[in-house]
Every structure is written in C-alpha cells, then in structure tokens.
Backbone as CSV, one residue per row, in Angstrom:
resi,resn,N_x,N_y,N_z,CA_x,CA_y,CA_z,C_x,C_y,C_z
1,MET,-3.401,-3.757,74.887,-4.166,-4.840,74.334,-3.377,-5.461,73.179
2,LEU,-3.505,-6.744,73.004,-2.764,-7.453,71.958,-3.142,-6.967,70.566
3,GLN,-2.157,-6.921,69.677,-2.403,-6.519,68.300,-3.120,-7.584,67.492
4,LEU,-2.942,-8.848,67.841,-3.498,-9.963,67.089,-3.023,-9.881,65.647
5,ARG,-1.726,-10.026,65.461,-1.133,-9.976,64.127,-1.680,-11.079,63.241
6,PRO,-1.842,-10.800,61.942,-2.563,-11.709,61.073,-1.778,-12.849,60.454
7,ASN,-0.471,-12.966,60.763,0.319,-13.994,60.072,1.497,-14.456,60.917
8,CYS,2.036,-15.592,60.493,3.280,-16.117,61.078,4.430,-15.297,60.492
9,GLU,5.280,-14.800,61.347,6.394,-13.976,60.906,7.453,-14.772,60.136
10,LEU,7.392,-16.090,60.203,8.390,-16.910,59.518,7.854,-17.456,58.193
11,CYS,6.761,-18.203,58.235,6.249,-18.830,57.002,5.106,-18.058,56.342
12,ASP,4.660,-16.990,56.971,3.595,-16.126,56.474,2.217,-16.805,56.439
13,ALA,2.035,-17.896,57.174,0.725,-18.534,57.248,-0.279,-17.579,57.888
14,ASP,-1.510,-17.609,57.401,-2.562,-16.769,57.971,-2.881,-17.233,59.393
15,LEU,-3.022,-16.275,60.304,-3.382,-16.554,61.690,-4.527,-15.594,62.076
16,PRO,-5.749,-15.942,61.679,-6.876,-15.054,61.987,-7.071,-14.925,63.510
17,PRO,-7.870,-13.955,63.945,-8.035,-13.711,65.378,-8.485,-14.918,66.172
18,ASP,-9.206,-15.857,65.540,-9.687,-17.040,66.264,-8.790,-18.256,66.085
19,SER,-7.585,-18.052,65.574,-6.674,-19.184,65.323,-6.164,-19.787,66.632
20,GLN,-6.256,-21.085,66.702,-5.689,-21.791,67.852,-4.243,-22.184,67.590
21,ASP,-3.731,-21.866,66.416,-2.348,-22.187,66.066,-1.379,-21.022,66.279
22,ALA,-1.876,-19.863,66.688,-1.011,-18.695,66.868,-0.259,-18.791,68.184
23,ARG,1.019,-18.475,68.134,1.884,-18.437,69.316,2.534,-17.064,69.381
24,ILE,2.664,-16.534,70.606,3.305,-15.217,70.778,4.334,-15.278,71.889
25,CYS,5.319,-14.387,71.786,6.282,-14.202,72.893,5.811,-12.981,73.693
26,SER,6.547,-12.578,74.687,6.124,-11.456,75.529,6.154,-10.128,74.787
27,TYR,6.799,-10.085,73.626,6.804,-8.872,72.804,5.756,-8.921,71.689
28,GLU,4.923,-9.951,71.698,3.892,-10.184,70.700,4.434,-10.618,69.342
29,CYS,5.675,-11.030,69.264,6.157,-11.641,68.039,5.232,-12.825,67.807
30,THR,4.785,-13.014,66.581,3.724,-13.984,66.298,4.182,-15.011,65.285
31,PHE,4.032,-16.263,65.638,4.423,-17.371,64.778,3.357,-18.462,64.863
32,CYS,3.324,-19.330,63.861,2.389,-20.455,63.898,2.965,-21.568,64.776
33,ALA,2.117,-22.434,65.275,2.542,-23.536,66.154,3.564,-24.424,65.452
34,ASP,3.378,-24.679,64.168,4.311,-25.530,63.451,5.714,-24.948,63.410
35,CYS,5.836,-23.668,63.094,7.166,-23.032,63.078,7.783,-23.010,64.465
36,VAL,6.974,-22.736,65.499,7.485,-22.692,66.870,8.044,-24.051,67.278
37,GLU,7.341,-25.116,66.913,7.748,-26.450,67.324,8.880,-27.014,66.469
38,THR,8.818,-26.868,65.155,9.766,-27.574,64.275,10.995,-26.766,63.870
39,THR,10.862,-25.442,63.789,11.975,-24.614,63.328,12.583,-23.783,64.457
40,LEU,11.717,-23.222,65.292,12.198,-22.305,66.325,12.443,-22.986,67.664
41,HIS,11.920,-24.158,67.861,12.129,-24.936,69.095,11.844,-24.095,70.352
42,ASN,10.738,-23.350,70.300,10.271,-22.519,71.412,11.268,-21.380,71.731
43,VAL,11.990,-20.895,70.749,12.886,-19.739,70.919,12.444,-18.650,69.962
44,CYS,12.035,-17.512,70.489,11.707,-16.386,69.614,12.975,-15.908,68.925
45,PRO,13.011,-15.872,67.597,14.227,-15.452,66.915,14.497,-13.963,67.031
46,ASN,13.541,-13.228,67.574,13.733,-11.787,67.744,14.259,-11.429,69.132
47,CYS,13.707,-12.044,70.174,14.103,-11.659,71.532,14.718,-12.792,72.349
48,GLY,14.556,-14.037,71.902,15.100,-15.174,72.638,14.150,-15.758,73.665
49,GLY,12.992,-15.170,73.823,12.030,-15.674,74.790,11.293,-16.904,74.291
50,GLY,10.456,-17.445,75.124,9.632,-18.588,74.741,8.279,-18.128,74.240
51,PHE,7.434,-19.078,73.900,6.129,-18.791,73.322,4.996,-19.344,74.166
52,ALA,3.834,-18.730,74.009,2.602,-19.204,74.624,1.489,-19.087,73.578
53,PRO,0.435,-19.879,73.723,-0.690,-19.725,72.786,-1.251,-18.305,72.881
54,ARG,-1.574,-17.735,71.729,-2.161,-16.396,71.726,-3.632,-16.494,72.158
55,PRO,-4.056,-15.661,73.095,-5.471,-15.678,73.489,-6.381,-15.298,72.332
56,ILE,-7.574,-15.799,72.375,-8.561,-15.479,71.343,-9.499,-14.395,71.892
57,ARG,-9.560,-13.278,71.179,-10.434,-12.173,71.557,-11.856,-12.530,71.158
58,PRO,-12.823,-12.364,72.041,-14.213,-12.694,71.707,-14.672,-11.918,70.474
59,ALA,-15.358,-12.622,69.584,-15.863,-11.990,68.364,-17.062,-11.114,68.655
60,ARG,-17.838,-11.487,69.628,-19.029,-10.678,69.935,-18.824,-9.865,71.199
61,GLU,-19.682,-8.932,71.375,-19.608,-7.989,72.502,-20.355,-8.567,73.715
62,TYR,-19.626,-9.214,74.606,-20.243,-9.730,75.821,-20.345,-8.643,76.891
63,ARG,-19.406,-7.710,76.852,-19.411,-6.529,77.729,-19.376,-5.308,76.820
64,THR,-20.054,-4.280,77.206,-20.175,-3.061,76.399,-18.775,-2.523,76.047
65,GLY,-18.586,-2.323,74.737,-17.343,-1.721,74.262,-16.181,-2.674,74.079
66,LEU,-16.410,-3.959,74.293,-15.329,-4.939,74.168,-15.636,-5.926,73.065
67,GLY,-14.610,-6.602,72.567,-14.752,-7.593,71.498,-14.115,-7.111,70.225
68,LEU,-14.008,-8.030,69.287,-13.378,-7.710,67.981,-14.066,-6.559,67.246
69,ILE,-15.360,-6.424,67.444,-16.079,-5.361,66.755,-15.557,-3.979,67.160
70,HIS,-15.123,-3.845,68.385,-14.619,-2.568,68.905,-13.076,-2.482,68.833
71,HIS,-12.438,-3.603,68.931,-10.968,-3.658,68.946,-10.531,-4.735,67.963
72,PRO,-10.579,-4.417,66.658,-10.261,-5.410,65.621,-8.776,-5.825,65.639
73,ALA,-8.545,-6.983,65.065,-7.180,-7.486,64.917,-6.425,-6.626,63.911
74,SER,-5.112,-6.627,64.046,-4.262,-5.896,63.110,-4.367,-6.518,61.721
75,GLU,-4.253,-5.684,60.707,-4.208,-6.179,59.329,-2.797,-6.085,58.764
76,LYS,-1.883,-5.523,59.537,-0.492,-5.341,59.084,0.289,-6.642,59.241
77,ARG,0.719,-7.182,58.118,1.503,-8.414,58.128,2.941,-8.093,58.496
78,VAL,3.534,-8.928,59.328,4.901,-8.741,59.814,5.719,-9.939,59.379
79,ARG,6.901,-9.699,58.889,7.816,-10.786,58.486,9.136,-10.607,59.246
80,SER,9.755,-11.702,59.574,11.045,-11.675,60.271,12.104,-11.000,59.410
81,VAL,12.933,-10.220,60.043,14.038,-9.550,59.310,15.266,-10.459,59.232
82,TYR,15.209,-11.604,59.910,16.349,-12.517,59.957,16.202,-13.639,58.938
83,GLY,17.308,-14.041,58.372,17.314,-15.139,57.413,17.354,-16.503,58.102
84,ALA,17.123,-17.523,57.336,17.038,-18.889,57.873,18.320,-19.310,58.593
85,ARG,19.467,-19.025,58.038,20.741,-19.411,58.669,20.960,-18.674,59.989
86,ASP,20.642,-17.387,60.009,20.787,-16.593,61.228,19.839,-17.108,62.302
87,ILE,18.596,-17.395,61.919,17.614,-17.910,62.885,18.081,-19.266,63.438
88,ALA,18.539,-20.156,62.573,18.998,-21.484,63.026,20.148,-21.364,64.016
89,ALA,21.093,-20.491,63.731,22.248,-20.300,64.645,21.790,-19.738,65.975
90,PHE,20.925,-18.746,65.938,20.412,-18.123,67.159,19.638,-19.132,67.995
91,VAL,18.739,-19.855,67.360,17.914,-20.858,68.055,18.788,-21.937,68.691
92,ASN,19.777,-22.437,67.953,20.656,-23.484,68.485,21.452,-22.990,69.707
93,ASN,21.752,-21.726,69.730,22.503,-21.151,70.836,21.635,-20.967,72.081
94,VAL,20.359,-20.645,71.885,19.477,-20.291,73.006,18.624,-21.448,73.503
95,LYS,18.274,-22.404,72.645,17.302,-23.429,73.023,17.703,-24.314,74.202
96,PRO,18.991,-24.513,74.505,19.317,-25.321,75.695,18.917,-24.665,77.023
97,ILE,18.668,-23.348,76.969,18.309,-22.618,78.198,16.785,-22.646,78.335
98,PRO,16.270,-23.149,79.456,14.818,-23.165,79.634,14.249,-21.734,79.551
99,PRO,13.061,-21.577,78.960,12.496,-20.240,78.788,12.440,-19.420,80.049
100,GLU,12.147,-20.048,81.175,12.047,-19.293,82.431,13.410,-18.818,82.948
101,GLN,14.503,-19.282,82.361,15.850,-18.868,82.762,16.527,-17.979,81.723
102,ARG,15.848,-17.675,80.638,16.444,-16.837,79.599,16.460,-15.373,79.974
C-alpha cells in the first residue's frame, strides 16, 4: 500500500493525503505538480522514471478495515539527496526519452 508521503521531496511543500497536487513515480518518490512540471520535466531525479498523480486514499471507512483511519499517511518527511545542479543535469539527460521507453 502507498506510504502517502507528506511532502514534496524537492521544495518541501506539504502534500496531505487528499492533495490533488501530489505526483509519484513507480518507487513512490513524491513531488508536487509544480516541481514535476517546471523543474523535473516529468523525470524522477532518483530513478529516472515518469510521474503519475498520486491516488487519494478514502478518508472514511467505506469497507471494513480500510481508509485513512486504519491505514494513515506517513508522517516522515523525505527530502532529495541530490542538489539542484545534479538534478538539472540528470533531468536534461533523461527528459528526451519518453517515460514508457526509459
């Protein structure tokens, strides 16, 4: 199940569980829509993959044992270990390749 990380790994913007601005790669690296579009150009700086909108976990229990009440979002904030220059170089190298071909 998704961790639902609470922040953008680049700009540290809050991304609560119901955020429609959260984007994730297949490894659950989490970034805000603005960083994905303007800085990362749909390239995960950690794995090189593309991004998709993060699903929103239901806040209430529609089925027994499911929902945020039983499976809360992570509270652990994650920040990128890469600096701005490294990210820019990596993104420029990978972005010409369509995500489905990476």
